[in-house]
C-alpha positions in Angstrom: 0.0 -0.1 0.0 1.3 3.4 -0.8 1.7 6.3 1.7 -0.2 9.4 0.4 1.5 12.6 1.4 -0.8 15.4 2.4 -0.8 18.6 0.4 1.3 21.3 1.4 -1.0 24.5 2.2 -0.2 27.9 3.0 -2.5 31.1 3.3 -1.6 34.6 2.7 -3.8 37.7 3.2 -3.7 39.4 -0.2 -6.1 42.3 0.9 -7.2 42.9 4.3 -10.9 43.7 4.4 -11.9 47.2 3.0 -14.4 49.6 4.3 -17.2 47.3 3.2 -15.6 44.4 4.8 -14.6 42.5 1.8 -11.1 41.2 1.7 -8.9 38.6 -0.5 -6.8 35.6 0.7 -4.6 33.2 -1.4 -4.5 29.5 -0.6 -1.2 27.7 -2.0 -1.9 24.2 -2.3 1.4 22.3 -3.6 2.2 25.4 -5.6 -1.1 26.1 -7.1 -2.9 29.4 -6.0 -6.4 29.8 -5.2 -7.8 33.2 -4.7 -11.0 34.0 -2.5 -12.8 37.0 -1.6 -14.4 36.8 2.0 -16.8 38.8 4.0 -17.5 38.4 7.8 -21.0 37.8 8.4 -23.0 37.8 11.8 -23.2 34.3 13.4 -25.5 33.5 16.2 -24.7 29.9 16.8 -21.1 30.4 17.9 -17.6 31.1 16.3 -17.1 33.7 13.7 -18.9 33.4 10.3 -17.5 34.2 6.8 -19.0 34.2 3.3 -16.2 32.9 1.0 -16.1 33.1 -2.5 -13.6 31.1 -4.8 -12.8 33.6 -7.8 -13.3 32.1 -11.2 -15.3 29.2 -9.9 -18.7 30.8 -8.7 -18.5 28.7 -5.5 -19.9 30.3 -2.3 -19.3 28.9 1.0 -20.5 29.8 4.6 -17.8 29.0 6.9 -17.7 29.1 10.7 -14.4 29.4 12.6 -14.0 29.0 16.3 -13.7 26.3 18.9 -13.9 22.8 17.5 -17.7 22.7 18.1 -18.1 25.9 16.5 -16.3 25.0 13.0 -18.3 24.3 9.8 -18.2 25.0 6.1 -20.5 23.9 3.1 -17.8 22.6 1.0 -17.8 18.9 0.1 -14.4 18.4 2.2 -16.0 19.4 5.3 -19.2 17.6 4.6 -17.2 14.5 4.3 -14.3 14.8 6.6 -15.3 17.4 9.2 -12.3 19.6 8.3 -11.4 21.5 5.2 -8.9 24.1 3.9 -11.3 27.2 4.2 -11.7 26.8 7.9 -8.1 26.1 8.2 -7.0 28.7 6.4 -9.3 31.3 8.0 -8.5 30.1 11.4 -4.9 30.4 10.8 -5.4 34.1 9.4 -7.2 34.9 12.9 -4.6 33.1 14.9 -1.9 35.4 13.2 -3.9 38.4 14.0 -4.5 39.3 10.6 -8.2 39.2 10.7 -9.5 41.5 13.8 -13.1 41.0 14.8 -15.4 43.4 12.8 -18.8 42.7 14.1 
């Protein structure tokens, strides 16, 4: 049986949220960049909520970031595995202090 290597992922904040709250980040997965716009949205059930849109794909996901019980995403990866690049990426930006609370 082959050992499958997990992809190398990094995230960069390309543009911090502007006055309307919209920002841009880049997920680099094994050397391929995927650009996303994001907007922090109100979340009444725990964690911080974000609307995340992958540029060029038309995909929009609602993502929650917080304690383990306050994490969710509408993408297929999260629905299947309970974790995804969107939650991990936003959590990393928050942990680095690059996404201060707006709401």
